[in-house]
C-alpha positions as CSV (number, residue, x, y, z in Angstrom):
1,X,2.9,-8.3,15.1
2,X,-0.8,-7.7,14.3
3,X,-0.7,-10.0,11.3
4,X,1.5,-13.1,11.0
5,X,1.5,-16.0,8.6
6,X,3.6,-19.1,8.6
7,X,3.8,-21.1,5.3
8,X,0.2,-20.3,4.6
9,X,-1.2,-21.9,1.4
10,X,-4.6,-21.8,-0.4
11,X,-5.1,-23.2,-3.9
12,X,-8.1,-24.4,-5.9
13,X,-7.6,-28.0,-7.0
14,X,-3.9,-27.3,-7.2
15,X,-4.3,-24.1,-9.2
16,X,-4.5,-20.3,-8.6
17,X,-4.5,-18.9,-5.1
18,X,-1.2,-18.6,-3.2
19,X,1.6,-20.9,-1.9
20,X,3.8,-21.0,1.2
21,X,3.5,-17.3,2.2
22,X,5.2,-16.3,5.5
23,X,5.0,-12.6,6.5
24,X,4.4,-10.3,9.4
25,X,2.8,-6.9,9.6
26,X,3.6,-4.5,12.4
27,X,1.1,-2.4,14.3
28,X,0.5,1.1,12.7
29,X,2.2,0.4,9.4
30,X,0.9,0.5,5.8
31,X,1.8,-2.9,4.3
32,X,1.3,-3.2,0.5
33,X,0.8,-6.4,-1.3
34,X,1.8,-5.7,-4.8
35,X,1.2,-8.0,-7.8
36,X,-0.4,-8.3,-11.2
37,X,-4.1,-9.1,-11.5
38,X,-4.6,-12.8,-10.7
39,X,-1.4,-13.1,-8.7
40,X,-3.4,-14.3,-5.6
41,X,-3.6,-11.1,-3.6
42,X,-7.4,-11.2,-3.0
43,X,-7.4,-14.9,-2.2
44,X,-4.7,-14.2,0.4
45,X,-6.8,-11.5,2.1
46,X,-10.0,-13.6,2.1
47,X,-8.0,-16.4,3.7
48,X,-6.7,-14.0,6.4
49,X,-10.2,-12.9,7.0
50,X,-11.5,-16.4,7.5
51,X,-13.7,-16.3,4.4
52,X,-11.6,-19.0,2.8
53,X,-10.0,-21.9,4.6
54,X,-6.2,-22.5,4.1
55,X,-5.0,-25.9,2.9
56,X,-1.9,-25.7,5.0
57,X,0.1,-23.4,7.2
58,X,-1.3,-21.0,9.8
59,X,-1.9,-17.4,10.4
60,X,-2.8,-15.0,13.2
61,X,-4.5,-11.6,13.4
62,X,-4.1,-9.7,16.7
63,X,-2.7,-12.8,18.3
64,X,-5.7,-15.0,17.5
65,X,-5.9,-17.7,14.8
66,X,-7.3,-16.5,11.4
67,X,-11.1,-16.9,11.4
68,X,-11.5,-16.0,15.1
69,X,-15.0,-14.5,15.4
70,X,-14.1,-12.2,18.3
71,X,-11.3,-10.6,16.2
72,X,-13.6,-9.5,13.4
73,X,-15.0,-6.5,15.3
74,X,-11.5,-5.0,15.0
75,X,-11.2,-5.5,11.3
76,X,-12.5,-3.4,8.4
77,X,-12.6,-4.8,4.9
78,X,-13.2,-3.2,1.5
79,X,-13.3,-6.0,-1.2
80,X,-12.1,-5.4,-4.7
81,X,-15.5,-6.3,-6.2
82,X,-18.4,-5.4,-4.0
83,X,-22.1,-4.8,-4.7
84,X,-24.3,-3.1,-2.2
85,X,-28.1,-3.0,-2.2
86,X,-29.1,-0.3,-4.7
87,X,-32.4,0.5,-3.0
88,X,-30.6,1.6,0.2
89,X,-29.3,5.1,0.7
90,X,-25.7,5.7,1.7
91,X,-26.8,6.5,5.2
92,X,-28.9,3.3,5.5
93,X,-26.0,1.2,4.2
94,X,-23.6,2.7,6.9
95,X,-26.3,2.3,9.6
96,X,-26.8,-1.4,8.7
97,X,-23.0,-2.0,8.7
98,X,-22.9,-0.5,12.2
99,X,-25.6,-2.9,13.4
100,X,-23.8,-5.8,11.9
101,X,-20.8,-4.8,13.9
102,X,-23.1,-4.7,17.0
103,X,-22.2,-1.0,17.6
104,X,-24.2,1.1,20.0
105,X,-26.9,3.1,18.0
106,X,-25.7,6.4,19.4
107,X,-22.1,5.5,18.4
108,X,-23.3,4.5,14.9
109,X,-25.0,7.9,14.4
110,X,-22.0,9.8,15.6
111,X,-19.5,7.7,13.6
112,X,-21.6,8.0,10.4
113,X,-21.2,11.8,10.5
114,X,-17.4,11.5,10.9
115,X,-17.1,8.9,8.1
116,X,-19.2,10.8,5.6
117,X,-16.9,13.8,6.0
118,X,-13.8,11.6,5.8
119,X,-14.8,9.9,2.6
120,X,-16.2,13.1,1.0
121,X,-19.9,12.0,0.8
122,X,-21.4,14.5,3.2
123,X,-24.5,15.9,1.5
124,X,-25.0,12.7,-0.6
125,X,-25.9,10.3,2.2
126,X,-29.6,10.3,1.5
127,X,-29.3,9.5,-2.2
128,X,-29.9,5.9,-3.1
129,X,-26.8,3.9,-4.0
130,X,-28.2,3.2,-7.5
131,X,-27.8,7.0,-8.1
132,X,-24.1,6.9,-7.0
133,X,-21.3,7.2,-9.6
134,X,-18.6,4.5,-9.5
135,X,-16.4,6.8,-7.5
136,X,-19.1,7.5,-5.0
137,X,-19.8,3.7,-4.6
138,X,-16.1,3.2,-4.0
139,X,-16.2,6.0,-1.3
140,X,-19.2,4.5,0.5
141,X,-17.5,1.1,0.4
142,X,-14.5,2.7,2.1
143,X,-16.8,4.3,4.6
144,X,-18.3,1.0,5.4
145,X,-14.9,-0.5,6.1
146,X,-13.8,2.3,8.4
147,X,-17.1,2.8,10.2
148,X,-16.4,0.5,13.2
149,X,-13.1,2.3,13.8
150,X,-11.1,-0.9,13.3
151,X,-7.6,-1.6,14.4
152,X,-6.8,-3.3,11.1
153,X,-8.1,-2.2,7.7
154,X,-7.9,-4.5,4.6
155,X,-8.2,-2.5,1.4
156,X,-8.4,-4.5,-1.9
157,X,-7.7,-2.1,-4.8
158,X,-9.4,0.8,-3.0
159,X,-8.7,3.4,-5.8
160,X,-9.7,1.3,-8.8
161,X,-12.8,3.3,-9.7
162,X,-11.5,6.8,-8.7
163,X,-10.2,9.7,-10.7
164,X,-6.8,11.3,-9.7
165,X,-8.4,13.6,-7.2
166,X,-10.3,10.7,-5.7
167,X,-7.1,8.6,-5.5
168,X,-5.4,11.4,-3.6
169,X,-8.3,11.6,-1.2
170,X,-8.0,7.9,-0.5
171,X,-4.3,8.2,0.1
172,X,-4.9,11.1,2.5
173,X,-7.4,8.9,4.4
174,X,-4.9,6.0,4.5
175,X,-2.2,8.3,5.9
176,X,-4.6,9.8,8.4
177,X,-5.6,6.4,9.7
178,X,-2.0,5.4,9.9
179,X,-1.3,8.5,12.1
180,X,-4.1,7.3,14.3
181,X,-2.2,4.0,14.9
182,X,-4.3,1.9,12.5
183,X,-2.7,-0.9,10.5
184,X,-3.5,-0.9,6.8
185,X,-3.0,-4.0,4.5
186,X,-3.3,-2.7,1.0
187,X,-3.8,-4.9,-2.1
188,X,-2.9,-3.1,-5.3
189,X,-1.3,-3.4,-8.7
190,X,-0.8,0.4,-8.9
191,X,2.8,1.2,-8.4
192,X,2.2,4.9,-7.7
193,X,-0.1,4.2,-4.8
194,X,2.5,1.9,-3.2
195,X,5.3,4.4,-3.5
196,X,3.3,7.2,-1.9
197,X,1.8,5.5,1.2
198,X,3.7,2.2,2.0
199,X,6.0,1.5,4.9
200,X,6.7,-2.0,3.6
201,X,6.0,-3.8,0.4
202,X,5.7,-7.5,-0.6
203,X,5.7,-8.5,-4.3
204,X,3.7,-11.6,-5.1
205,X,3.8,-13.4,-8.5
206,X,1.7,-16.4,-9.5
207,X,0.8,-17.1,-5.8
208,X,4.3,-16.9,-4.4
209,X,5.9,-14.1,-2.5
210,X,9.1,-12.9,-4.3
211,X,10.3,-10.0,-2.3
212,X,9.4,-8.1,0.9
213,X,10.9,-5.1,2.7
214,X,10.8,-1.4,3.1
215,X,10.9,0.8,0.1
216,X,14.5,1.8,0.9
217,X,15.5,-1.8,1.4
218,X,14.0,-2.9,-1.9
219,X,15.0,0.1,-4.1
220,X,18.1,1.8,-2.6
221,X,17.6,4.6,-5.1
222,X,20.8,5.9,-6.7
223,X,21.6,9.6,-6.9
224,X,21.9,11.2,-10.4
225,X,24.2,14.1,-10.8
226,X,24.7,16.4,-13.8
227,X,28.0,18.2,-13.4
228,X,29.7,20.7,-15.7
229,X,33.5,21.1,-15.7
230,X,33.7,17.6,-14.4
231,X,37.3,16.8,-13.5
232,X,39.4,13.9,-12.1
233,X,39.6,15.2,-8.6
234,X,35.8,15.3,-8.3
235,X,35.5,11.8,-9.7
236,X,38.3,10.5,-7.4
237,X,36.5,11.9,-4.3
238,X,33.1,10.6,-5.4
239,X,34.6,7.1,-5.7
240,X,35.4,7.2,-2.0
241,X,31.7,7.1,-1.4
242,X,30.9,4.6,-4.1
243,X,33.5,2.6,-6.0
244,X,31.0,1.7,-8.6
245,X,29.8,5.1,-9.8
246,X,28.6,5.2,-13.4
247,X,29.8,8.1,-15.6
248,X,28.4,9.0,-19.0
249,X,29.7,12.3,-20.2
250,X,28.8,14.9,-17.5
251,X,26.2,12.6,-15.9
252,X,27.0,10.5,-12.8
253,X,24.9,7.8,-11.1
254,X,26.0,6.7,-7.6
255,X,24.7,5.2,-4.4
256,X,25.1,6.9,-1.0
257,X,24.6,5.4,2.4
258,X,22.0,8.1,3.3
259,X,20.7,11.5,2.1
260,X,22.7,13.3,4.8
261,X,25.8,13.2,2.6
262,X,24.1,15.0,-0.4
263,X,24.9,18.5,0.8
264,X,28.5,17.4,1.3
265,X,28.6,16.2,-2.3
266,X,27.2,19.4,-3.6
267,X,29.6,21.5,-1.6
268,X,32.6,19.4,-2.7
269,X,31.7,19.7,-6.4
270,X,31.4,23.5,-6.2
271,X,34.6,23.9,-4.2
272,X,36.5,22.0,-6.9
273,X,35.3,24.2,-9.8
274,X,32.5,21.8,-10.8
275,X,29.1,23.2,-11.9
276,X,26.3,21.2,-10.3
277,X,23.3,21.5,-12.6
278,X,21.2,18.8,-11.2
279,X,21.0,16.4,-8.3
280,X,18.1,14.0,-7.8
281,X,17.1,10.4,-6.8
282,X,16.5,8.1,-9.7
283,X,12.8,7.6,-10.4
284,X,10.6,4.7,-11.5
285,X,12.8,2.2,-9.6
286,X,9.8,0.4,-8.2
287,X,8.5,-0.1,-11.8
288,X,11.9,-1.6,-12.8
289,X,12.0,-3.9,-9.7
290,X,8.4,-5.0,-10.3
291,X,9.0,-5.9,-14.0
292,X,12.2,-7.7,-13.1
293,X,10.4,-9.7,-10.4
294,X,7.2,-10.6,-12.2
295,X,8.1,-10.2,-15.9
296,X,6.4,-8.1,-18.5
297,X,4.2,-10.8,-20.0
298,X,2.0,-13.4,-18.4
């Protein structure tokens, strides 16, 4: 495990923060920490990074205790609220970040070119940051985080200032980094981002971790069928796969063990004079799970 915590706790005079969090993150996965604003997500990340000191419990990153200085060269971090020096250009900012990571100057130069292309700022690197839009500032912040080619990347609300195209660009970058074997710890309250990139998800509410697992483990999405000429033989056979199918008129909702059986279901319906108008997985289940877990109000 590249990240591991054991009953880690950090509060501020007994309030806020997070309590008793034990989790593990595997190498090369996208792990999303999902929660409302103020749930304790950012405090947890800052504690993992050694910026804050835990009250109790322990944690490790890459096999070393949290706060280990030698480990930091393998970590990239994009804070939720960051403010860079407005008088610097984008290129100068990246250059200084490279120096702070004690990278070789030749490597910094080569890496900056790669990063600018990756975050979509090639051609804008010599503009001063004060001239950047919110989205461009978010991109240069992401560029700073990935500049040292870290093994682990902590991203705290990385798409908060971006338009839909920019959010897609960031998702593509996350997936590209994952394919390179990087581990990404993603803090967010945006359900759509979690569904599109995550291998595993943890839901945190008021500082306590409520659920953790893969999307499939957490959701187990049912299949929704719209069948014309629905007859008892079809229903009888479908109940062999799921005793608890729900039927309303010509609509059926059922759970299956895996998607491999879906073609069999379609074939069976047609062979028994049914008219299969629609077959799909139920949507917005993460939203339902999230609301059930953390509630709709404060």
